[in-house]
N, C-alpha and C positions, 0 to 999 in steps of 0.2 A: 653375080658381079657386084662388087662393093661400090656403093655410092660415094662420090666425092663430096667433101664439105663445100657448102655454099659460102663460107666465110671468105671474104676478100674477092669473091667472084660472083657479083650480083646477077641474078637471072633477068631475063627480059621483063618478066612480070614485076620484079622489084623496081626496075628502072621506070616502068610505066606508072606504077603506084607512086614512086618518088616524084615524078614529074607532075602528077595530078595534085599530090599533097602540097608540094612546094609552090605550085602555081596558085592554088586556092589561098594558101597562106599569104603570098605576096599581094594578091588583090585585096584581101581583107586587111592586111597589115597597113597598106598604104592608105586605106580609108580611115583606119584608126589614127594614123599619124596626122593626116590632114584635119581630122576632127579635134583631136586632143593636143596636137602640137608637140608630141613627144617622139623620140626615136624608138622604133620598134624593131626594124630590120638591121641586124649587125652581121659582120663577117663570120662569126662563129656558127651561124645557122647553116651556112653552106657546108662547113665541115661536119656539123651535126647530121645533116642529111646524108652525107657519104657514110658516116659511121652507122646510122640507123638502118640504111638499106643495103650497104655493101658488107657490113660486119654485123649483120642482124643476129648472129648467133653468139655474140660476145657479151660480156657483162656491161661494157661501156655503152651498148646500144639499148639497154633496158630503159623503160620510161623513168624508173626511179633514178638511175644514174644520170640520164639526160637532164632531168629537172633539177635535182639537188646538186648535180655537178655545176650547173649554172648559178644556183643560189650561193653555193660556197664561193665561187669565183666572184660574184657580185659583192659579197660581204668583204672579202679580202681586198678586192680592187677599190672599194670605197674607202676602206681604212688607209690603204696606200696613197690614194689620191688626196684625201683630206688632211692627213697628218704627216706623211713622209714626203710627198711630192714637193711641198714648199721648201724642204731642206735640200733634197737631192732627188732628181728625177731617176737617176740610175739606181739609187737605193730603193726608190719606190717600185721600179720595175722588178728588181730582185725580190723584194718582199712579196710583190703581187704574184709572181710565178711560183716561187718556192712555197709561199704560204698557201697558195691554191692547191699545189701538189700535196702538201701535208694535210690540208683540210679534207681533200677528197679521200685520201687514205684513211683518215680518222673516221669519217662518216661512211666509208665504203660506197662511195658514189663516183668512182673514177670515170670521167668523161673528158677525153683530151680536148675537144673543141671548147669546153668551158674555160680552159686556161687562157684562151684568147680574150675572153670577156674582161678578165682582170686587167690585161694590158690595154684593152680598148678604153677602159675607164681612166687609166693612168695617162694615156697618150691623147685623150680627147682634147681638141683645141677649144677650150671654153675659158672665158675670162673669170667667171666666178666659180670656184671649186664646188660650191654648193649646188651648182647646176648638174653636177654628176649624179645627184640624187634622182633628178628627173630622168636622166639617162638610164640609171639602174632600174627605175620603176618601169620604163618603157621596155627594157630588155626582159624584165620579169614577165610583163604582160605578153611579150612576143613569144617567149619559149613556152609559156602556159598555153597560149592560143594555138601554137604550132602542134603541141602534143595532142590537143583536142582534135585538131584537123586530122592528124595522122591516125589517131585511135578510131575515128569514125570510118576510116576506110578498111574494108575487110582484109584480113591477113596482112596488115601493113607492116608489122614488126617481124613476123615469122611466116612469110608467104608459103614456103615450101617445106618448112621444118617438120610439120606433123607426119607426113608420109615418110620422109627420110629418117625421122626419129624412130618410127615404128620398125622400119627395115633394119636399122642399125641395132635396135633392141633385140629383134628376133635373131639376128645373125651373130651378135657379139656377146650379149649379156649372159646367155646360158653357158658359154665357154669360160668366161672370165669372172662371173659373179656367183658361182655355184655355192649356195648356202650362205650368201652374204646379202645384207640389205634388209629392207623392211618387210613386213608380212605381205604387203601388196605385191612385192617383187618375188617373194619366196614361193607363194602359192602356185603360180604358173609353172615354176621350175620343178616343184615337187610333183605336180600333176604329170608333167611331161616325162619325168624320170620313171614314174609309176607305170606309165604306158609302155615305156621302153622295156622295163623289167618284166612286164606281163607277156610280151611277145614271145620270148623263148619258151615260156610255159605252155602257151597255146600251140606252138609248133610241136612241142614234145607230146 
């Protein structure tokens, strides 16, 4: 029986791990906020949690995409806030979103929740635009710390993927990738075919 993909359908184990990770992050993040006086927790972290644990088989859920997706959004959001927002807030929002999308594509770190970070910086109700630098620093600290918390939990990113990946490899790859791929993939296929070819000779 073929296994269904876990993408978009988180397991109970994923939900439990997500609850533990996000709970620990909130506790520690609030301590950092109270001590340093910077904003660490923002709305994009909620969406990032859903992506990492409900879409854990996608490119957007990889740590590289999560981290650098936020970094790209922070950079574009800061530029939009400091230089374009004084002229037009709508233009700043446009540049923040489209610029983030282009930057994520350019650096191959597409992470949809990161796009919210750019808008958060543009829409943040601060009197001095330079205060957005401290907000960006806090968000950078937050996403870095969150990834550390998540990585310390076993099987946080791919809780059930190793077993399902082995099953799908055993059932699908020999039929669709015969003679294709790297040496690591070809050797098992060649061995299995050799065994199959030898069986008729033994019976004869």
